[in-house]
C-alpha positions, 0 to 999 in steps of 0.5 A: 187250120180253122179257129180255135177258142180258148177259155180264160185259162189261157192266161197261165203258163200252160195256156200261154205255151199252148197259144204260142204252139197254136199260133206257130202252127198258123191257127186263127185264135180267139181267146177269152179274158176278163172284161176288166183286164187287158190280154194277159199274153200278147201273141201275133194273130190272137184276138182277145175277147172280153167275156164275163161269165160271173153274176158278181152280185149273185156271187157276192150275195152267196158269199155273204150267206156264209158263216163268218168263219167260212167267209173269212177263209174263202175271201183270204184264199180266192180274193186275197190269194193266201195259201192254206198255210197262210190263212191258218196262220192269219186266223190262228186255226189249224190247217186241217180246219182251214181246208175243211172251212174251204171245202164246206164253203165251196160246197155251200156256194155252189148250192147257192149259185146252182140256179145260175149254172147253165 
């Protein structure tokens, strides 16, 4: 079997299971990981390559442009890992409002970063 390239999603349970299956079938694997982290899952015959697909400065600038309430929700969700319910409780907002803010913030971020997409 020829080499298989997997993206950072290989770090999760399903990705790890897929890596195990492919390695068991004799595939030579090259998987991507974040440059500042260790390989998320050790599998014999797998080579983990550091890849950074984000321009972190551009993302930080885009986040800074968000309305404060959008920025708070996005940071709690995607940086701190809070659930929607935890964000609603922390910010004392209705759950629907939190979902709306996160949806709108993602759309704004997508627009701010559109020129960076390839």
